[in-house]
MOPAC internal coordinates of N, CA, C and O (Angstrom, degrees):
PM7 1SCF
backbone

  N    0.0000 0     0.00 0     0.00 0    0    0    0
  C    1.3767 1     0.00 0     0.00 0    1    0    0
  C    1.4641 1   110.97 1     0.00 0    2    1    0
  O    1.2310 1   120.92 1   135.00 1    3    2    1
  N    1.3122 1   115.85 1   -45.00 1    3    2    1
  C    1.4967 1   119.79 1  -179.25 1    5    3    2
  C    1.4698 1   111.78 1   -64.56 1    6    5    3
  O    1.2310 1   118.39 1   142.99 1    7    6    5
  N    1.3237 1   120.67 1   -37.01 1    7    6    5
  C    1.4532 1   123.49 1   178.88 1    9    7    6
  C    1.5496 1   109.96 1   -67.96 1   10    9    7
  O    1.2310 1   119.88 1   142.58 1   11   10    9
  N    1.3084 1   117.83 1   -37.42 1   11   10    9
  C    1.4810 1   122.88 1   176.32 1   13   11   10
  C    1.5608 1   109.24 1   -63.62 1   14   13   11
  O    1.2310 1   120.45 1   128.60 1   15   14   13
  N    1.3504 1   116.74 1   -51.40 1   15   14   13
  C    1.5125 1   121.09 1   178.89 1   17   15   14
  C    1.5076 1   111.79 1   -58.23 1   18   17   15
  O    1.2310 1   122.05 1   137.95 1   19   18   17
  N    1.4009 1   113.69 1   -42.05 1   19   18   17
  C    1.4961 1   116.28 1  -179.87 1   21   19   18
  C    1.5660 1   110.43 1   -62.56 1   22   21   19
  O    1.2310 1   121.83 1   135.85 1   23   22   21
  N    1.3526 1   114.11 1   -44.15 1   23   22   21
  C    1.4765 1   118.20 1   179.81 1   25   23   22
  C    1.5464 1   112.00 1   -66.01 1   26   25   23
  O    1.2310 1   120.38 1   146.56 1   27   26   25
  N    1.3404 1   116.88 1   -33.44 1   27   26   25
  C    1.4057 1   121.02 1   176.91 1   29   27   26
  C    1.4855 1   113.15 1   -64.10 1   30   29   27
  O    1.2310 1   120.90 1   134.64 1   31   30   29
  N    1.3728 1   115.89 1   -45.36 1   31   30   29
  C    1.4829 1   123.74 1  -177.94 1   33   31   30
  C    1.5012 1   110.65 1   -75.39 1   34   33   31
  O    1.2310 1   119.66 1   134.94 1   35   34   33
  N    1.3244 1   118.25 1   -45.06 1   35   34   33
  C    1.4583 1   120.81 1  -173.50 1   37   35   34
  C    1.5642 1   116.60 1   -84.56 1   38   37   35
  O    1.2310 1   120.95 1   153.41 1   39   38   37
  N    1.2966 1   115.78 1   -26.59 1   39   38   37
  C    1.4977 1   119.60 1  -172.49 1   41   39   38
  C    1.5372 1   110.00 1  -119.76 1   42   41   39
  O    1.2310 1   119.08 1   122.26 1   43   42   41
  N    1.2669 1   119.37 1   -57.74 1   43   42   41
  C    1.4694 1   122.87 1  -169.29 1   45   43   42
  C    1.5290 1   112.76 1   -67.46 1   46   45   43
  O    1.2310 1   119.85 1   127.22 1   47   46   45
  N    1.3445 1   117.90 1   -52.78 1   47   46   45
  C    1.4546 1   121.46 1  -175.90 1   49   47   46
  C    1.5242 1   112.55 1   -61.91 1   50   49   47
  O    1.2310 1   120.63 1   134.06 1   51   50   49
  N    1.3120 1   116.40 1   -45.94 1   51   50   49
  C    1.5068 1   115.94 1   179.24 1   53   51   50
  C    1.5090 1   113.41 1   -64.34 1   54   53   51
  O    1.2310 1   119.37 1   158.32 1   55   54   53
  N    1.3321 1   118.81 1   -21.68 1   55   54   53
  C    1.4655 1   120.94 1   178.87 1   57   55   54
  C    1.5101 1   111.81 1   -80.78 1   58   57   55
  O    1.2310 1   119.34 1   171.66 1   59   58   57
  N    1.3059 1   118.87 1    -8.34 1   59   58   57
  C    1.5359 1   121.70 1  -179.35 1   61   59   58
  C    1.5302 1   103.13 1   -71.01 1   62   61   59
  O    1.2310 1   119.63 1   -46.92 1   63   62   61
  N    1.2044 1   118.32 1   133.08 1   63   62   61
  C    1.5410 1   127.44 1  -177.40 1   65   63   62
  C    1.5889 1   105.02 1   -63.65 1   66   65   63
  O    1.2310 1   123.35 1   -49.27 1   67   66   65
  N    1.3529 1   111.18 1   130.73 1   67   66   65
  C    1.4179 1   122.32 1   179.22 1   69   67   66
  C    1.5636 1   112.66 1    58.50 1   70   69   67
  O    1.2310 1   122.12 1  -143.92 1   71   70   69
  N    1.2980 1   113.54 1    36.08 1   71   70   69
  C    1.5215 1   119.81 1   179.88 1   73   71   70
  C    1.5487 1   108.36 1   -67.82 1   74   73   71
  O    1.2310 1   120.74 1   -56.80 1   75   74   73
  N    1.4003 1   116.19 1   123.20 1   75   74   73
  C    1.4525 1   120.85 1   172.97 1   77   75   74
  C    1.4932 1   112.57 1  -125.94 1   78   77   75
  O    1.2310 1   120.67 1  -165.31 1   79   78   77
  N    1.3998 1   116.32 1    14.69 1   79   78   77
  C    1.3955 1   120.60 1   179.90 1   81   79   78
  C    1.5382 1   108.08 1   122.87 1   82   81   79
  O    1.2310 1   120.70 1   -18.62 1   83   82   81
  N    1.3218 1   116.26 1   161.38 1   83   82   81
  C    1.4353 1   121.53 1  -178.93 1   85   83   82
  C    1.5550 1   104.60 1   -94.94 1   86   85   83
  O    1.2310 1   121.20 1   -22.51 1   87   86   85
  N    1.3806 1   115.32 1   157.49 1   87   86   85
  C    1.4035 1   124.87 1   173.78 1   89   87   86
  C    1.5298 1   112.60 1   -71.58 1   90   89   87
  O    1.2310 1   121.87 1   -42.95 1   91   90   89
  N    1.3120 1   114.03 1   137.05 1   91   90   89
  C    1.4997 1   117.79 1   179.69 1   93   91   90
  C    1.6128 1   110.81 1   -88.79 1   94   93   91
  O    1.2310 1   120.76 1  -170.67 1   95   94   93
  N    1.2859 1   116.15 1     9.33 1   95   94   93
  C    1.4447 1   121.49 1   179.33 1   97   95   94
  C    1.5431 1   110.10 1   -87.87 1   98   97   95
  O    1.2310 1   118.65 1  -177.12 1   99   98   97
  N    1.3399 1   120.17 1     2.88 1   99   98   97
  C    1.4705 1   120.81 1  -176.70 1  101   99   98
  C    1.4949 1   114.41 1   -82.37 1  102  101   99
  O    1.2310 1   118.86 1  -178.02 1  103  102  101
  N    1.3634 1   119.78 1     1.98 1  103  102  101
  C    1.4413 1   119.09 1  -178.76 1  105  103  102
  C    1.5167 1   108.42 1   -82.81 1  106  105  103
  O    1.2310 1   122.73 1   -28.38 1  107  106  105
  N    1.4019 1   112.37 1   151.62 1  107  106  105
  C    1.4901 1   118.18 1  -174.35 1  109  107  106
  C    1.5525 1   112.56 1  -104.02 1  110  109  107
  O    1.2310 1   119.62 1  -175.53 1  111  110  109
  N    1.3238 1   118.34 1     4.47 1  111  110  109
  C    1.4126 1   119.33 1  -178.48 1  113  111  110
  C    1.4868 1   117.08 1    94.43 1  114  113  111
  O    1.2310 1   120.76 1   170.41 1  115  114  113
  N    1.3611 1   116.16 1    -9.59 1  115  114  113
  C    1.5215 1   123.78 1   176.71 1  117  115  114
  C    1.4904 1   112.23 1  -118.76 1  118  117  115
  O    1.2310 1   119.39 1  -166.33 1  119  118  117
  N    1.3291 1   118.76 1    13.67 1  119  118  117
  C    1.4531 1   121.09 1   179.31 1  121  119  118
  C    1.4324 1   116.45 1    87.75 1  122  121  119
  O    1.2310 1   120.98 1  -165.59 1  123  122  121
  N    1.3582 1   115.74 1    14.41 1  123  122  121
  C    1.5796 1   117.59 1   177.01 1  125  123  122
  C    1.5350 1   104.40 1  -106.46 1  126  125  123
  O    1.2310 1   121.20 1   -25.64 1  127  126  125
  N    1.3203 1   115.30 1   154.36 1  127  126  125
  C    1.4677 1   121.68 1  -175.21 1  129  127  126
  C    1.5296 1   110.39 1  -132.24 1  130  129  127
  O    1.2310 1   118.82 1   -40.11 1  131  130  129
  N    1.2763 1   119.86 1   139.89 1  131  130  129
  C    1.4122 1   125.11 1  -179.96 1  133  131  130
  C    1.5902 1   108.57 1  -125.03 1  134  133  131
  O    1.2310 1   121.43 1   -45.07 1  135  134  133
  N    1.2936 1   114.88 1   134.93 1  135  134  133
  C    1.4400 1   120.37 1   176.33 1  137  135  134
  C    1.5306 1   110.00 1  -136.68 1  138  137  135
  O    1.2310 1   119.34 1   -39.01 1  139  138  137
  N    1.2645 1   118.86 1   140.99 1  139  138  137
  C    1.4318 1   123.18 1   178.24 1  141  139  138
  C    1.5465 1   111.43 1  -110.92 1  142  141  139
  O    1.2310 1   122.36 1   -45.75 1  143  142  141
  N    1.3645 1   113.08 1   134.25 1  143  142  141
  C    1.4916 1   116.39 1   176.78 1  145  143  142
  C    1.5484 1   106.99 1  -108.18 1  146  145  143
  O    1.2310 1   121.96 1   -38.18 1  147  146  145
  N    1.2552 1   113.86 1   141.82 1  147  146  145
  C    1.5481 1   119.24 1  -178.41 1  149  147  146
  C    1.5094 1   113.97 1   -56.43 1  150  149  147
  O    1.2310 1   121.00 1   144.68 1  151  150  149
  N    1.3014 1   115.70 1   -35.32 1  151  150  149
  C    1.5718 1   120.04 1   179.01 1  153  151  150
  C    1.5450 1   107.17 1  -156.07 1  154  153  151
  O    1.2310 1   121.96 1   -15.61 1  155  154  153
  N    1.3630 1   113.86 1   164.39 1  155  154  153
  C    1.4487 1   121.25 1  -178.45 1  157  155  154
  C    1.5580 1   112.17 1   -88.32 1  158  157  155
  O    1.2310 1   120.23 1   177.87 1  159  158  157
  N    1.2668 1   117.16 1    -2.13 1  159  158  157
  C    1.4480 1   120.82 1  -171.54 1  161  159  158
  C    1.6309 1   110.64 1   -58.14 1  162  161  159
  O    1.2310 1   119.96 1   149.25 1  163  162  161
  N    1.2079 1   117.69 1   -30.75 1  163  162  161
  C    1.4750 1   122.60 1   178.26 1  165  163  162
  C    1.5180 1   109.78 1   -63.00 1  166  165  163
  O    1.2310 1   117.68 1   162.89 1  167  166  165
  N    1.3169 1   122.03 1   -17.11 1  167  166  165
  C    1.4281 1   125.72 1  -179.17 1  169  167  166
  C    1.5456 1   111.37 1  -101.49 1  170  169  167
  O    1.2310 1   121.92 1   165.91 1  171  170  169
  N    1.3676 1   113.93 1   -14.09 1  171  170  169
  C    1.4566 1   120.16 1   179.11 1  173  171  170
  C    1.5189 1   111.87 1   -91.70 1  174  173  171
  O    1.2310 1   119.44 1   -28.92 1  175  174  173
  N    1.3155 1   118.67 1   151.08 1  175  174  173
  C    1.4015 1   125.28 1   178.98 1  177  175  174
  C    1.5791 1   112.55 1   -66.48 1  178  177  175
  O    1.2310 1   122.83 1   137.91 1  179  178  177
  N    1.3392 1   112.18 1   -42.09 1  179  178  177
  C    1.4764 1   120.04 1   178.05 1  181  179  178
  C    1.5066 1   111.85 1   -95.90 1  182  181  179
  O    1.2310 1   119.64 1   -49.88 1  183  182  181
  N    1.3486 1   118.29 1   130.12 1  183  182  181
  C    1.4351 1   119.19 1  -176.81 1  185  183  182
  C    1.5207 1   109.66 1   -93.20 1  186  185  183
  O    1.2310 1   119.33 1   179.84 1  187  186  185
  N    1.3045 1   118.88 1    -0.16 1  187  186  185
  C    1.4427 1   122.84 1  -178.80 1  189  187  186
  C    1.5400 1   112.44 1   -80.35 1  190  189  187
  O    1.2310 1   121.82 1   169.57 1  191  190  189
  N    1.3517 1   114.12 1   -10.43 1  191  190  189
  C    1.5229 1   117.94 1   179.99 1  193  191  190
  C    1.4694 1   111.62 1   -83.09 1  194  193  191
  O    1.2310 1   119.46 1   -55.26 1  195  194  193
  N    1.2550 1   118.63 1   124.74 1  195  194  193
  C    1.4966 1   120.66 1   173.35 1  197  195  194
  C    1.5076 1   108.90 1   -79.34 1  198  197  195
  O    1.2310 1   121.14 1   -47.95 1  199  198  197
  N    1.3897 1   115.42 1   132.05 1  199  198  197
  C    1.4367 1   116.77 1  -176.87 1  201  199  198
  C    1.5818 1   107.43 1  -138.18 1  202  201  199
  O    1.2310 1   121.30 1   -24.83 1  203  202  201
  N    1.3405 1   115.12 1   155.17 1  203  202  201
  C    1.5059 1   116.95 1   176.96 1  205  203  202
  C    1.4239 1   109.51 1   -74.73 1  206  205  203
  O    1.2310 1   120.17 1    -4.60 1  207  206  205
  N    1.3574 1   117.29 1   175.40 1  207  206  205
  C    1.4469 1   122.88 1  -179.42 1  209  207  206
  C    1.5263 1   114.23 1   -69.86 1  210  209  207
  O    1.2310 1   120.45 1    -7.38 1  211  210  209
  N    1.3010 1   116.74 1   172.62 1  211  210  209
  C    1.3863 1   121.08 1  -173.19 1  213  211  210
  C    1.5478 1   109.13 1  -138.61 1  214  213  211
  O    1.2310 1   118.75 1   -56.13 1  215  214  213
  N    1.3066 1   119.99 1   123.87 1  215  214  213
  C    1.4927 1   124.31 1   174.22 1  217  215  214
  C    1.4652 1   109.41 1   -99.23 1  218  217  215
  O    1.2310 1   119.00 1   -54.22 1  219  218  217
  N    1.3530 1   119.51 1   125.78 1  219  218  217
  C    1.4221 1   123.47 1  -179.49 1  221  219  218
  C    1.6164 1   106.46 1  -113.28 1  222  221  219
  O    1.2310 1   121.65 1   -56.34 1  223  222  221
  N    1.3286 1   114.45 1   123.66 1  223  222  221
  C    1.4325 1   118.94 1   178.62 1  225  223  222
  C    1.5056 1   107.34 1  -111.79 1  226  225  223
  O    1.2310 1   119.53 1   -61.09 1  227  226  225
  N    1.3674 1   118.51 1   118.91 1  227  226  225
  C    1.4372 1   123.27 1  -177.02 1  229  227  226
  C    1.4686 1   112.20 1  -106.04 1  230  229  227
  O    1.2310 1   117.64 1   -69.18 1  231  230  229
  N    1.3195 1   122.09 1   110.82 1  231  230  229
  C    1.4214 1   124.42 1   175.65 1  233  231  230
  C    1.4891 1   110.94 1   -86.36 1  234  233  231
  O    1.2310 1   118.44 1   -75.53 1  235  234  233
  N    1.3023 1   120.59 1   104.47 1  235  234  233
  C    1.3995 1   122.44 1  -170.60 1  237  235  234
  C    1.5310 1   115.33 1   -96.34 1  238  237  235
  O    1.2310 1   121.01 1   146.52 1  239  238  237
  N    1.3079 1   115.68 1   -33.48 1  239  238  237
  C    1.4650 1   117.79 1  -175.53 1  241  239  238
  C    1.4689 1   110.06 1  -136.10 1  242  241  239
  O    1.2310 1   122.33 1   -10.07 1  243  242  241
  N    1.3620 1   113.14 1   169.93 1  243  242  241
  C    1.4244 1   122.00 1  -175.94 1  245  243  242
  C    1.5714 1   107.00 1   -59.19 1  246  245  243
  O    1.2310 1   119.88 1   -40.36 1  247  246  245
  N    1.4197 1   117.83 1   139.64 1  247  246  245
  C    1.3680 1   121.47 1  -176.57 1  249  247  246
  C    1.5746 1   112.08 1   -64.49 1  250  249  247
  O    1.2310 1   120.13 1   154.41 1  251  250  249
  N    1.3558 1   117.35 1   -25.59 1  251  250  249
  C    1.4655 1   120.28 1  -178.16 1  253  251  250
  C    1.5808 1   111.11 1   -85.03 1  254  253  251
  O    1.2310 1   120.36 1   145.11 1  255  254  253
  N    1.3270 1   116.91 1   -34.89 1  255  254  253
  C    1.4070 1   121.54 1  -165.24 1  257  255  254
  C    1.5026 1   112.73 1  -110.64 1  258  257  255
  O    1.2310 1   118.61 1   168.31 1  259  258  257
  N    1.3686 1   120.26 1   -11.69 1  259  258  257
  C    1.3970 1   121.38 1  -168.46 1  261  259  258
  C    1.5720 1   112.35 1   -80.24 1  262  261  259
  O    1.2310 1   120.57 1   -34.66 1  263  262  261
  N    1.2773 1   116.51 1   145.34 1  263  262  261
  C    1.4231 1   119.02 1   173.45 1  265  263  262
  C    1.5387 1   109.38 1  -124.14 1  266  265  263
  O    1.2310 1   120.78 1   -23.32 1  267  266  265
  N    1.3773 1   116.11 1   156.68 1  267  266  265
  C    1.4257 1   117.48 1   176.07 1  269  267  266
  C    1.5100 1   116.54 1   -61.50 1  270  269  267
  O    1.2310 1   120.85 1   146.08 1  271  270  269
  N    1.3012 1   115.98 1   -33.92 1  271  270  269
  C    1.4597 1   119.41 1   178.30 1  273  271  270
  C    1.5811 1   112.16 1   -62.63 1  274  273  271
  O    1.2310 1   121.99 1   137.11 1  275  274  273
  N    1.2860 1   113.80 1   -42.89 1  275  274  273
  C    1.4840 1   119.05 1   176.23 1  277  275  274
  C    1.5159 1   111.92 1   -64.31 1  278  277  275
  O    1.2310 1   120.66 1   135.27 1  279  278  277
  N    1.3234 1   116.34 1   -44.73 1  279  278  277
  C    1.4538 1   121.20 1  -179.71 1  281  279  278
  C    1.5527 1   110.33 1   -62.51 1  282  281  279
  O    1.2310 1   120.32 1   137.29 1  283  282  281
  N    1.3523 1   117.00 1   -42.71 1  283  282  281
  C    1.4159 1   121.70 1   176.63 1  285  283  282
  C    1.5113 1   112.78 1   -59.13 1  286  285  283
  O    1.2310 1   120.40 1   135.60 1  287  286  285
  N    1.3234 1   116.85 1   -44.40 1  287  286  285
  C    1.4363 1   119.94 1   174.19 1  289  287  286
  C    1.5347 1   114.19 1   -60.85 1  290  289  287
  O    1.2310 1   121.39 1   140.75 1  291  290  289
  N    1.3065 1   114.95 1   -39.25 1  291  290  289
  C    1.4845 1   117.13 1  -177.89 1  293  291  290
  C    1.5947 1   110.00 1   -70.30 1  294  293  291
  O    1.2310 1   120.88 1   142.46 1  295  294  293
  N    1.3023 1   115.92 1   -37.54 1  295  294  293
  C    1.4423 1   119.86 1   176.31 1  297  295  294
  C    1.5104 1   112.82 1   -65.57 1  298  297  295
  O    1.2310 1   120.06 1   139.73 1  299  298  297
  N    1.3290 1   117.48 1   -40.27 1  299  298  297
  C    1.4317 1   121.64 1   174.87 1  301  299  298
  C    1.5825 1   112.48 1   -62.75 1  302  301  299
  O    1.2310 1   121.47 1   148.77 1  303  302  301
  N    1.2775 1   114.79 1   -31.23 1  303  302  301
  C    1.5047 1   116.78 1   177.93 1  305  303  302
  C    1.5882 1   110.40 1   -73.63 1  306  305  303
  O    1.2310 1   121.63 1   157.54 1  307  306  305
  N    1.2988 1   114.48 1   -22.46 1  307  306  305
  C    1.4566 1   121.50 1   170.85 1  309  307  306
  C    1.5260 1   113.73 1   -80.74 1  310  309  307
  O    1.2310 1   120.61 1  -177.87 1  311  310  309
  N    1.3092 1   116.43 1     2.13 1  311  310  309
  C    1.4579 1   123.36 1  -176.39 1  313  311  310
  C    1.5048 1   114.76 1    66.47 1  314  313  311
  O    1.2310 1   120.78 1  -147.92 1  315  314  313
  N    1.3166 1   116.12 1    32.08 1  315  314  313
  C    1.4104 1   125.45 1   176.27 1  317  315  314
  C    1.5656 1   103.73 1   -72.22 1  318  317  315
  O    1.2310 1   119.70 1   -51.71 1  319  318  317
  N    1.4155 1   118.18 1   128.29 1  319  318  317
  C    1.4039 1   120.21 1  -176.34 1  321  319  318
  C    1.4892 1   111.71 1   -96.41 1  322  321  319
  O    1.2310 1   118.50 1   -64.66 1  323  322  321
  N    1.3072 1   120.47 1   115.34 1  323  322  321
  C    1.4703 1   124.99 1   175.18 1  325  323  322
  C    1.4704 1   109.63 1   -94.81 1  326  325  323
  O    1.2310 1   119.98 1   -23.70 1  327  326  325
  N    1.3571 1   117.65 1   156.30 1  327  326  325
  C    1.4697 1   122.69 1   178.45 1  329  327  326
  C    1.4949 1   106.69 1   -72.45 1  330  329  327
  O    1.2310 1   121.92 1   -39.07 1  331  330  329
  N    1.3385 1   113.92 1   140.93 1  331  330  329
  C    1.4999 1   117.80 1   173.67 1  333  331  330
  C    1.4574 1   107.94 1   -92.20 1  334  333  331
  O    1.2310 1   121.08 1   -31.43 1  335  334  333
  N    1.2736 1   115.55 1   148.57 1  335  334  333
  C    1.4798 1   120.91 1  -173.10 1  337  335  334
  C    1.4601 1   108.17 1  -104.99 1  338  337  335
  O    1.2310 1   120.10 1   180.00 1  339  338  337

């Protein structure tokens, strides 16, 4: 899981065209976060392959005790880049 999250933050998200950070509205109120990528090509070795979008759901905290504020802080520690308002 950590390898996937690291690859998402360090490789896939920066490859998204006009990437300025992800939206912080993807939290569900229980500490889980969902982000959608326009295509999967950032995870593939060859960029010539056309691929459909990809939705990533990240379950960060316990469903009973997790809060969005704690999950946001955890993602920021992983250097997850959120849009500045």
